C-alpha positions in Angstrom: -107.6 -23.8 42.0 -107.2 -25.5 45.3 -106.9 -23.4 48.5 -105.6 -24.8 51.8 -105.9 -22.2 54.6 -104.6 -22.9 58.1 -105.3 -19.9 60.4 -107.8 -17.1 60.9 -107.7 -15.2 57.6 -110.5 -14.1 55.3 -110.8 -16.6 52.5 -112.1 -14.0 50.0 -108.9 -12.0 50.6 -106.8 -15.1 49.8 -108.8 -15.6 46.6 -108.2 -12.0 45.6 -104.5 -12.4 46.0 -104.6 -15.6 44.0 -106.4 -13.8 41.2 -103.6 -11.3 40.9 -101.2 -14.1 40.1 -103.6 -16.5 38.3 -106.0 -14.2 36.4 -109.3 -15.8 35.5 -108.7 -18.6 38.0 -111.8 -20.5 39.4 -112.0 -21.9 42.9 -113.7 -25.3 43.3 -114.0 -27.3 46.5 -113.2 -31.0 46.4 -111.1 -30.7 43.2 -108.7 -33.6 42.8 -105.1 -32.5 43.2 -102.5 -33.7 40.8 -98.9 -32.7 40.1 -100.2 -30.2 37.6 -102.7 -28.6 39.9 -102.7 -25.0 40.7 -102.8 -24.6 44.5 -102.1 -22.3 47.4 -101.2 -23.4 50.9 -101.6 -20.6 53.4 -100.5 -20.8 57.0 -101.0 -18.0 59.6 -100.4 -18.2 63.3 -99.7 -15.7 66.2 -96.0 -15.7 67.4 -93.6 -13.9 69.5 -91.1 -12.5 67.1 -87.3 -12.7 67.4 -87.3 -9.1 68.8 -89.7 -10.2 71.5 -92.8 -8.4 70.1 -96.1 -10.1 69.6 -97.0 -10.6 66.0 -97.8 -13.2 63.3 -96.0 -15.8 61.3 -97.2 -16.3 57.7 -96.3 -18.9 55.1 -97.5 -19.3 51.5 -96.7 -22.3 49.1 -97.8 -21.8 45.5 -97.9 -24.7 43.0 -98.6 -24.4 39.3 -98.1 -26.9 36.5 -95.5 -28.8 38.4 -93.5 -25.7 39.7 -93.5 -24.8 43.4 -92.5 -21.7 45.4 -92.6 -20.9 49.1 -92.2 -17.7 51.1 -92.4 -17.1 54.9 -92.3 -14.0 57.0 -92.8 -12.8 60.6 -94.4 -9.4 61.2 -94.7 -7.7 64.6 -97.9 -5.9 65.5 -97.7 -2.1 65.4 -99.9 0.9 66.4 -100.2 1.7 62.7 -102.4 -1.3 61.9 -105.0 -3.6 63.6 -104.0 -7.2 64.2 -106.2 -8.2 61.3 -104.5 -5.7 59.0 -101.1 -6.9 60.1 -102.1 -10.5 59.3 -103.3 -9.5 55.8 -100.0 -7.6 55.1 -97.9 -10.6 56.2 -99.8 -13.0 54.0 -99.8 -10.6 51.1 -96.1 -10.2 51.3 -95.7 -14.0 51.2 -97.9 -14.2 48.1 -95.9 -11.4 46.5 -92.5 -13.1 47.2 -93.7 -16.6 46.3 -95.3 -15.3 43.1 -92.1 -13.6 42.1 -90.2 -16.8 42.6 -92.7 -18.7 40.5 -93.3 -16.3 37.7 -90.6 -13.6 37.9 -93.5 -11.2 38.1 -94.1 -8.3 40.5 -97.7 -6.9 40.6 -97.4 -3.1 40.1 -99.9 -2.5 42.9 -98.0 -4.8 45.3 -100.2 -6.6 47.8 -103.1 -4.1 47.5 -106.3 -5.9 46.5 -108.9 -3.2 47.1 -110.8 -1.2 44.6 -109.7 2.2 46.0 -105.9 2.6 46.4 -106.3 6.3 46.8 -108.6 5.7 49.8 -105.7 3.9 51.5 -103.4 6.8 50.7 -106.0 9.2 52.2 -106.1 7.2 55.4 -102.3 7.6 55.7 -102.6 11.3 55.1 -105.3 11.6 57.8 -103.0 9.8 60.2 -100.6 12.7 59.8 -98.2 11.3 57.2 -96.9 13.7 54.6 -97.4 12.9 50.9 -93.7 11.8 50.7 -94.2 9.5 53.7 -97.4 8.1 52.2 -95.6 7.2 49.0 -92.8 5.6 51.0 -95.2 3.5 53.1 -97.1 2.3 50.0 -93.9 1.3 48.3 -92.0 -0.1 51.3 -94.8 -1.8 53.3 -97.4 -2.5 50.6 -94.8 -3.2 47.9 -96.5 -0.8 45.4 -94.5 0.2 42.4 -93.1 3.8 43.1 -95.0 5.3 40.2 -98.2 3.8 41.3 -97.6 4.8 44.9 -97.1 8.4 43.6 -100.3 8.2 41.5 -102.4 7.0 44.5 -101.0 9.7 46.7 -101.4 12.5 44.1 -105.1 11.4 43.7 -105.6 11.3 47.4 -104.2 14.9 47.8 -106.4 16.1 45.0 -109.5 14.4 46.5 -108.8 15.9 49.9 -109.5 19.3 48.5 -113.0 18.2 47.6 -113.5 16.3 50.8 -113.0 19.4 52.8 -115.9 21.1 51.1 -118.4 18.3 51.5 -120.8 19.0 54.3 -123.0 16.4 56.1 -126.2 17.7 54.4 -125.0 17.0 50.9 -125.8 13.9 48.8 -125.8 12.7 45.2 -128.3 11.0 43.0 -127.6 8.1 40.5 -130.2 7.2 37.9 -129.8 3.9 36.0 -130.7 3.5 32.4 -129.6 -0.2 31.7 -130.1 -0.3 28.0 -127.6 -0.2 25.1 -127.9 -0.3 21.3 -125.6 -3.4 21.2 -123.6 -5.2 23.8 -119.8 -4.9 23.8 -118.0 -8.2 23.9 -116.2 -7.3 27.1 -119.1 -5.8 29.0 -120.4 -7.2 32.3 -122.9 -4.4 33.2 -126.6 -5.2 33.3 -127.7 -3.8 30.0 -130.4 -4.8 27.5 -129.9 -4.7 23.8 -132.4 -6.8 21.9 -135.5 -5.2 20.3 -137.8 -7.2 22.6 -136.0 -6.0 25.7 -135.6 -2.5 24.4 -139.4 -2.5 24.2 -139.4 -2.3 28.0 -138.1 1.3 27.9 -141.5 3.1 28.0 -142.8 1.1 31.0 -139.3 1.3 32.7 -139.3 5.1 32.2 -142.7 5.5 33.7 -141.7 3.6 36.8 -138.4 5.3 37.0 -140.0 8.8 37.0 -142.3 7.7 39.9 -139.2 6.5 41.8 -137.4 9.7 41.1 -140.3 11.6 42.8 -140.2 9.2 45.8 -136.5 9.4 46.1 -136.3 13.2 46.1 -139.1 13.2 48.8 -137.0 10.8 50.9 -133.9 13.0 50.4 -135.8 16.1 51.6 -137.2 14.2 54.6 -133.7 13.2 55.5 -132.5 16.7 55.6 -130.2 16.3 52.6 -129.7 18.3 49.5 -128.6 16.9 46.1 -125.4 18.5 44.7 -124.6 16.1 41.9 -126.8 14.0 39.6 -125.4 11.2 37.4 -127.4 9.4 34.8 -125.6 6.2 33.9 -126.2 2.9 32.2 -126.0 1.0 30.0 -126.2 4.0 27.7 -128.7 6.6 28.7 -128.7 8.1 25.2 -130.3 4.9 24.0 -133.5 6.8 25.0 -135.0 8.7 22.1 -135.4 12.4 22.2 -138.9 12.3 23.6 -138.0 9.8 26.3 -134.8 11.7 27.2 -136.9 14.9 27.7 -139.4 13.1 29.9 -136.6 11.9 32.1 -134.7 15.2 32.3 -137.9 17.2 32.9 -138.8 14.9 35.8 -135.5 15.7 37.4 -136.1 19.4 36.8 -139.5 19.2 38.6 -137.7 18.1 41.7 -134.5 20.2 41.7 -133.2 23.3 40.1 -130.4 22.0 37.9 -128.5 25.3 38.1 -128.1 24.7 41.9 -126.2 21.5 41.2 -122.4 21.3 41.4 -122.5 18.8 38.5 -125.1 17.1 36.3 -123.7 14.2 34.2 -125.4 12.3 31.3 -123.5 9.3 30.0 -123.6 9.2 26.2 -120.9 6.6 25.9 -122.0 5.2 22.5 -121.4 7.7 19.7 -124.0 5.9 17.6 -126.7 7.0 20.1 -125.9 10.8 19.9 -127.9 13.3 18.0 -127.9 17.1 18.0 -131.5 17.0 19.3 -130.6 14.9 22.4 -127.8 17.2 23.3 -129.9 20.2 22.8 -132.4 18.7 25.3 -129.6 17.9 27.7 -128.4 21.5 27.5 -131.9 22.8 28.0 -132.3 20.9 31.3 -129.0 21.8 32.7 -126.7 18.9 32.0 -123.1 20.1 32.6 -121.1 17.0 31.8 -121.4 14.3 29.1 -119.3 11.2 28.5 -118.6 10.1 24.9 -116.5 6.9 24.8 -114.6 5.8 21.7 -112.6 3.2 23.7 -110.1 3.1 20.8 -109.7 5.1 17.6 -109.0 1.9 15.6 -112.0 0.8 13.4 -110.8 -2.9 13.3 -110.6 -3.1 17.1 -114.0 -1.4 17.5 -115.6 -4.0 15.2 -114.0 -6.9 17.0 -115.3 -5.8 20.4 -118.9 -5.3 19.3 -119.0 -1.5 19.1 -121.3 -0.5 16.3 -119.8 2.9 15.7 -116.7 3.9 13.7 -113.9 6.5 14.5 -115.7 8.9 12.1 -118.9 8.4 14.1 -117.1 9.3 17.3 -115.5 12.4 15.8 -119.0 13.5 14.6 -120.5 12.9 18.0 -117.7 14.8 19.7 -118.4 17.8 17.4 -122.1 17.6 18.3 -121.2 17.8 22.0 -118.9 20.7 21.5 -121.5 22.6 19.5 -124.2 21.9 22.1 -122.6 24.2 24.6 -122.5 21.6 27.4 -119.5 22.7 29.4 -117.6 19.5 30.0 -116.9 16.4 27.9 -115.3 13.2 29.1 -113.8 10.6 26.7 -112.9 7.0 27.7 -110.1 4.9 26.3 -109.3 1.3 27.1 -105.7 0.1 27.2 -105.0 -3.6 26.5 -108.0 -4.4 24.3 -107.6 -7.8 22.5 -105.4 -7.5 19.4 -104.6 -3.8 20.0 -100.9 -3.0 19.8 -99.1 -0.3 21.7 -98.7 1.7 18.5 -102.4 1.6 17.8 -103.3 2.6 21.4 -100.7 5.4 21.6 -102.2 6.9 18.4 -105.6 6.9 20.0 -104.2 8.8 23.0 -102.5 11.4 20.8 -105.7 12.0 18.8 -107.9 12.3 21.9 -105.4 14.9 23.4 -105.7 16.9 20.2 -109.5 17.2 20.8 -108.8 18.7 24.2 -111.7 17.1 26.2 -112.1 18.3 29.8 -111.7 14.7 31.1 -109.8 11.8 29.7 -110.4 8.5 31.5 -108.0 5.7 30.8 -109.3 2.3 31.7 -107.5 -1.0 31.6 -109.2 -3.9 29.8 -111.1 -6.1 32.2 -113.4 -9.0 31.5 -116.0 -10.3 34.0 -117.6 -13.7 34.0 -120.7 -12.5 32.2 -118.8 -11.1 29.2 -119.6 -12.7 25.9 -116.0 -12.6 24.8 -115.3 -15.5 27.2 -117.8 -17.6 25.4 -116.0 -17.1 22.1 -113.0 -19.1 23.4 -110.7 -16.0 23.4 -107.8 -16.1 25.9 -108.2 -12.6 27.3 -106.6 -13.1 30.7 -103.0 -12.0 31.1 -100.8 -11.9 34.2 -98.2 -9.4 32.9 -100.4 -7.7 30.4 -98.0 -7.7 27.5 -97.8 -4.2 26.0 -100.6 -3.0 28.3 -98.3 -1.6 30.9 -96.4 0.3 28.2 -99.7 1.6 26.9 -100.9 2.7 30.3 -97.6 4.4 31.1 -97.7 6.2 27.7 -101.2 7.5 28.3 -100.4 8.8 31.8 -97.2 10.6 30.7 -98.9 12.0 27.6 -101.9 13.5 29.3 -99.7 14.9 32.1 -97.5 16.6 29.5 -100.7 18.0 28.0 -101.8 19.6 31.3 -104.1 17.0 32.7 -104.2 16.0 36.4 -105.1 12.6 37.9 -108.2 13.1 40.0 -109.9 9.7 40.2 -108.6 6.1 40.5 -110.0 2.7 41.0 -109.1 -0.9 40.2 -111.0 -4.1 39.2 -110.3 -7.8 39.6 -109.0 -9.7 36.5 -107.7 -6.6 34.9 -105.0 -7.3 32.3 -101.7 -6.9 34.0 -103.4 -5.9 37.3 -103.4 -2.3 36.1 -105.8 0.5 37.0 -108.4 2.9 35.7 -107.6 6.6 36.1 -109.6 9.8 35.4 -107.6 12.8 34.3 -108.9 16.3 34.0 -107.9 19.8 33.0 -107.6 22.0 36.1 -111.0 22.8 37.6 -112.9 20.2 35.3 -112.8 17.1 37.5 -115.8 14.8 37.5 -117.1 15.4 41.0 -119.6 12.6 41.2 -116.8 10.1 40.5 -114.8 11.3 43.5 -117.8 11.5 45.8 -119.0 8.0 45.0 -115.7 6.2 44.8 -114.2 7.8 48.0 -117.6 7.5 49.8 -117.6 11.1 50.9 -121.4 11.3 51.3 -124.6 9.4 50.6 -125.5 8.4 47.1 -129.2 7.7 46.5 -129.9 5.5 43.5 -132.9 4.7 41.4 -133.5 2.1 38.6 -132.6 -1.5 37.9 -129.3 -2.6 39.4 -128.8 0.7 41.2 -127.3 0.7 44.7 -128.1 3.4 47.2 -125.1 3.9 49.5 -125.8 5.6 52.8 -122.8 7.3 54.5 -122.8 8.7 58.0 -121.5 12.2 58.4 -118.2 11.1 59.9 -117.9 8.6 57.1 -117.4 5.7 59.5 -120.6 3.8 58.7 -121.9 2.7 55.3 -125.1 0.9 54.5 -126.3 -0.2 51.0 -129.8 -0.7 49.6 -130.0 -2.8 46.4 -132.6 -2.3 43.7 -133.7 -5.3 41.6 -130.9 -6.3 39.2 -132.8 -6.6 35.9 -135.3 -4.2 34.3 -138.1 -6.9 34.2 -137.5 -7.5 37.9 -137.6 -3.8 38.6 -140.9 -3.5 36.7 -142.4 -6.5 38.5 -141.4 -5.2 41.9 -144.1 -3.6 43.9 -143.6 0.1 43.8 -144.1 0.3 47.6 -140.8 -1.5 48.1 -138.7 0.3 45.5 -137.5 3.7 46.7 -140.8 3.6 48.6 -141.9 2.7 52.1 -139.3 0.0 52.9 -136.4 2.0 51.5 -137.7 5.1 53.2 -137.9 3.4 56.5 -134.4 1.9 56.1 -133.0 5.3 55.1 -134.7 7.2 58.0 -133.5 4.6 60.5 -130.0 4.9 59.3 -129.8 8.6 59.7 -131.7 8.5 63.0 -129.2 5.9 64.3 -126.2 8.0 63.3 -127.7 11.3 64.2 -124.9 11.9 66.6 -122.5 12.0 63.7 -124.4 14.8 62.0 -122.8 17.6 64.1 
């Protein structure tokens, strides 16, 4: 796709808007333009509006396969937004209008491009808007579908209850286990599946345990206390029972698990779950596990590279219930290739019958590294086909069953531009998910591809520390620079710099 930008506006923002209308599009400089080219001409300039106020003029011309559409708008500056934000809204509205002319399509999330729509709703609430006013602003100014505006606002109200209890001395710990038994066709996470790469686990685990010790020491030196631990992946239950006990016992050496608000172990692949592993998890204080069928359709499971069956999931779920671990999450994915609305709705109904504490409904999303793209499958969809109907059915069904939306995020190149939502029974929300996604406090992270996110006490400053991406890079990296001296210095400098926010 060719971009022509005239004016001071962030190019990445323009690309993100384009991706809503042209899913899977690639941007190449110097591409020869023809009548069939896909292109966007964006113009932005300061003006004095008709009313005499200072503001911006924005214009967008979209071309695709010989068709062309244009939209223009003027927008005055207001105390509600910065000048930069005003410019983004004006350009976004032009994209929305031009896209509707070109495709007769209205993105359900309007001109919002960010990962955290609930965070924007939270910002409006903090400015003194009521929930009703927040929903109205999202709909009228950001062009968000009324149901999605209500969803974002409801999640923001829910999250505010937790936000009010988070003190500056709290933090969370994320531990990365980037290994899986097989790789799903849609997966973009860094995970290792071949026997040769899985053989790295013993060495990886030894280094990880050393880094867990170092990280807990840094946390204590920083005056923080860990309130949630999340072991993610990959699939952490790829570890065998002995390895899992080594990991969990190392955590228990550094913190009393009973003092945690929440202790999560992802066990997403049913084919990795055994009674022994869950007995070990219960022994060391795990309070939440995630078992993810994605769909309860065996044919779809096989087509996306999941090695388990529906029966395997049901058996794994029963193991989890019998283990006595208090909370269970299950994930479903709406819009998987070849799955119909009828098939997906049956999965929703069956999961609700199991009555897990959390039900997370994702929308199918494919990243550039996913193997499904190499198979020549056309997985990108602007409107999403039956996906919107599937998402709507899941939201209504779980709400009718007594579940509340507590967690919301979006991804680029999601089928139909839909969202991912976590639902919970009252009092059973996944706390780490809220704390991490809404950046309510610092999250320390260890392991390959893990990202430490430092958040100042007033939540106005954020700094990230990236671990090596791949397990072999993580193993090769000098221990002194991984959750060691360099990271410790960076962390201490951050909290020293923003010490005035600690009051």
